[in-house]
C-alpha positions in Angstrom: -8.4 -11.7 3.0 -5.3 -9.4 3.3 -5.5 -5.7 3.2 -2.5 -3.5 2.2 -2.1 0.2 3.0 0.7 2.3 1.6 1.2 6.0 2.4 3.9 8.6 1.5 6.0 9.7 4.5 6.1 13.5 4.7 3.5 14.2 2.1 2.2 17.4 3.8 5.7 18.8 4.0 6.4 17.9 0.4 3.2 19.5 -0.7 4.1 22.7 1.2 7.5 22.9 -0.5 6.6 22.0 -4.1 4.3 23.4 -6.8 1.0 21.4 -6.9 1.9 20.3 -10.5 5.2 18.9 -9.3 3.4 17.0 -6.4 0.8 15.7 -8.9 3.6 14.5 -11.2 5.5 12.8 -8.4 2.3 11.1 -7.1 1.3 9.9 -10.6 4.7 8.1 -10.9 4.2 6.6 -7.4 0.6 5.5 -8.2 1.8 3.8 -11.3 4.4 1.8 -9.3 1.7 0.9 -6.7 -0.7 -0.3 -9.4 1.9 -2.3 -11.2 3.1 -4.2 -8.2 -0.3 -4.7 -6.6 -1.7 -6.0 -9.9 1.4 -8.2 -10.5 0.3 -10.2 -7.5 -3.4 -10.1 -8.4 -4.4 -7.6 -5.7 -7.3 -5.1 -6.3 -6.9 -1.4 -5.7 -9.7 -0.5 -3.3 -9.0 3.2 -3.3 -6.3 5.9 -3.7 -6.1 7.9 -0.4 -4.6 11.1 -1.7 -1.0 10.1 -0.9 -1.4 6.4 -0.8 -3.5 3.4 -1.6 -5.6 0.7 0.0 -5.5 -2.7 -1.8 -7.2 -6.0 -1.2 -5.7 -9.5 -1.8 -8.2 -12.3 -1.9 -11.2 -10.3 -3.1 -12.9 -10.1 -5.5 -10.5 -12.8 -6.8 -10.2 -15.5 -4.2 -6.7 -16.8 -3.6 -5.8 -19.1 -0.8 -2.3 -17.6 -0.8 -3.6 -14.0 -0.4 -1.3 -13.2 2.5 1.7 -14.4 0.5 0.7 -12.3 -2.5 0.3 -9.2 -0.3 3.7 -9.7 1.3 5.4 -10.1 -2.0 3.6 -7.0 -3.3 4.7 -4.9 -0.3 8.3 -6.0 -0.8 8.1 -5.3 -4.5 6.6 -1.8 -3.8 9.5 -1.0 -1.5 12.1 -2.2 -4.0 10.6 -0.2 -6.9 10.1 2.9 -4.7 13.8 2.8 -3.7 14.8 3.7 -7.3 11.9 6.1 -7.8 12.6 7.8 -4.5 16.2 8.4 -5.5 15.0 10.0 -8.8 12.5 12.3 -6.8 15.2 13.2 -4.4 17.7 14.1 -7.2 15.1 16.1 -9.1 13.3 17.8 -6.2 15.8 17.8 -3.4 13.3 16.1 -1.1 13.2 12.6 0.3 10.5 10.3 -1.0 9.6 7.2 1.0 6.5 5.1 1.7 5.3 3.1 4.6 3.4 -0.1 3.9 1.2 -2.1 6.4 -0.6 -5.4 6.0 -3.1 -7.4 7.9 -5.0 -10.6 7.2 -8.3 -11.7 8.6 -12.1 -11.6 8.1 -13.8 -8.7 6.4 -17.0 -7.8 4.8 -16.5 -6.9 1.1 -19.2 -5.3 -1.0 -20.9 -2.1 -2.0 -21.1 0.8 0.4 -23.5 3.7 -0.2 -26.3 4.1 -2.7 -27.8 6.4 -5.3 -25.3 9.1 -6.3 -22.2 7.6 -4.6 -21.4 3.9 -4.2 -18.0 2.2 -3.6 -16.8 -1.4 -3.5 -14.7 -1.7 -0.4 -13.8 -3.9 2.6 -14.8 -3.1 6.2 -14.0 -4.6 9.5 -11.3 -4.7 12.2 -8.9 -6.3 9.8 -9.0 -3.2 7.6 -8.6 -0.9 10.7 -5.5 -2.8 11.9 -3.9 -2.8 8.4 -4.3 0.9 8.3 -2.8 1.3 11.8 0.2 -1.0 11.0 1.0 1.2 8.0 1.8 4.1 10.4 4.0 1.9 12.7 7.1 1.0 10.6 10.1 3.1 10.6 10.9 4.7 7.2 10.9 2.5 4.1 9.8 -0.7 6.0 6.9 -3.0 5.5 5.2 -4.5 8.5 2.5 -7.1 9.1 1.4 -8.7 12.3 0.5 -12.0 10.5 2.8 -12.1 7.4 5.1 -14.7 8.9 2.3 -16.5 10.8 0.4 -17.1 7.6 3.4 -18.4 5.7 6.3 -19.6 7.9 9.4 -20.0 5.8 7.8 -18.0 3.0 10.0 -14.9 3.3 13.6 -14.6 4.5 14.7 -11.4 6.3 18.2 -10.2 6.8 19.1 -8.2 9.9 
């Protein structure tokens, strides 16, 4: 399975400078882009994290090419957010960028909690590393320790 994390860069600063309604409107537009691109590649939104998202590729729908799908979704998110970020910057005079991190590996997927609060989620070191990789890229980059390992020749990068 492949886990994708995406997070807004400078969210706290943006929240301090804008009215809460403006922040909500910006994030609604961002979340729509995230949902569209993740669902386009048949990923599942695990949770929204306030200023980002955690998504699963390969569960609950099994796909042998889950890593490829997650890589394509990450690249599509960055492309779509480039245009959206320009609009936010023009309207609000603040930069808007996201970091995206991916990791593939074994996880346990299922229900966590009981009674009054229960969630469907993934747990394991794969999830932890995906979350940490999201914090590593420089602005507006996607990074995965296994993206190329799982699909050599799958993606072409320009330097």
